[in-house]
C-alpha positions, 0 to 999 in steps of 0.5 A: 168498290167492284161492281159486276155488270151484265148486258144480256143482248139477244145477239151478244152478252157483255160482262164487265167489272167496274166501280162506283164512278161508272168506270168499266175496268174490264169486260168480255163479250161473247154470242148469245147461244142456248142458255145452257152454253151462255150461262156457264161463260157468264159464271166463269167470268165473275168467278174470280172478280170479287163483285160485291153486287151485280147488275143485269140489263136483259133482253126481254121481255122479262119479269120484273115484278118482285112479288111474281114467282117467275121474277128474274125470268126471260119470258115470251122471247122467241129466242130458242131455249130462253123463253121462260128461262130463270136468268136471275135465279141461275146466277143467284145459285152461284153468287151470294151478292145484291142483284139489280135486274131490269130490261137491257134498254132500261139499264141503258137509259139509267146509265145515261142518266148516271154518267151520260147524256141525260145527267141532271135530267128527271125524265128522258127516254133511250131508244135502241134500234138494233136486232130488235127495238126497245124503249127505256123510260125514265120518268120523275126521277125513276125507271118506269115499270108497270104491269110488265115493263114498257115495250115501245119497240112493238107499238103500231105504226103508219105505213110509209106510202111507198112500202109494201113490206109485211114486217118481220115481227113474229107477233105483230107483223108490221109493229115498229120493230117489224118495220125498222129493226135490223132484221126488217132492213135486210129482209126488206132490201136484201142487205144488212144496214151497214152494206147500204149506201148513206143515200139509199131510200132505206134510210128515209123510210127507217126515219119515217118509222122511227120518228113515228115512235118518237113523236108519240113518245113526246106527246104521251111522255114529254121527256126532256131528251131522247137518246137513240142507240143500237147498231142501226143508229151507228149510221149517222145519216139517220139523225138529221132524217129523223129529227126532220121527220119528228119536226114535220109530225109535230107541226109546231103544235108542242110549244118548246124552244128545245124542239123548235131551236135545239132539235140536234141536242134533244134527239141525240146519240148516247153519251156513253156510246156503246157502253150505255148498256154496260154502264147502266147494268153497272148502275143497276148493281150499285143501286142494289147494293145501296138499297141492301145497305139501307135496309140493314 
């Protein structure tokens, strides 16, 4: 079985082909430019791959409502050329196969449930901290959708007592993404995150904001595990800072031995590493194929 996978990120697209076990056989990546330049590259990649289904995990916001006339569209993104763009429909014009369609971060959490750090769990979260911040929610054995889809990167935050930064989110200013995504780090400190030393004040401040969102998620959704991915989380010093900040935020209120004694396992890195999003897209494609077969 050959399943196509597309991790459509705001910075780069990753396309791959894999099988039902989650093994990626081949992949390619290229920068996310205007759709008139990017989508032909996507189509060209899959032309000779023999994909029986294709899963897409896309940057958003996107329309995932099956009964919507704009199902499959990227909607209110500020990324030039992509607002109200029919990404799914563009591919359907070329490939007559089942398609899975969801957010990039929902794809990542799905990949971790299928083949990564969340195998066997019915409730978990994936938070990606990179160019933007997104939250994928898997609850009661399924991906969570609703009026639109979770937009946990834009929750409001308490301000760090030493932080007078105004935030970079074009919609909300100082929401979580506006204060803690990669562009916020660069705008606040004048350097990209990977250029800052491990002992820099930036990381304590970063942990302060990320820990707030995790604390809220624990209190609201009570997930079995929280997985942190994305480019910013490539800084290993962040994990212990975040875990300690969450512990302080909860202040003993949540009575769970997992949180009290196994925080390093509860808040953790992706089991699939940098492949979580692509593997998750593969899982979306596999599910789309299974759903089609079950209705025949």
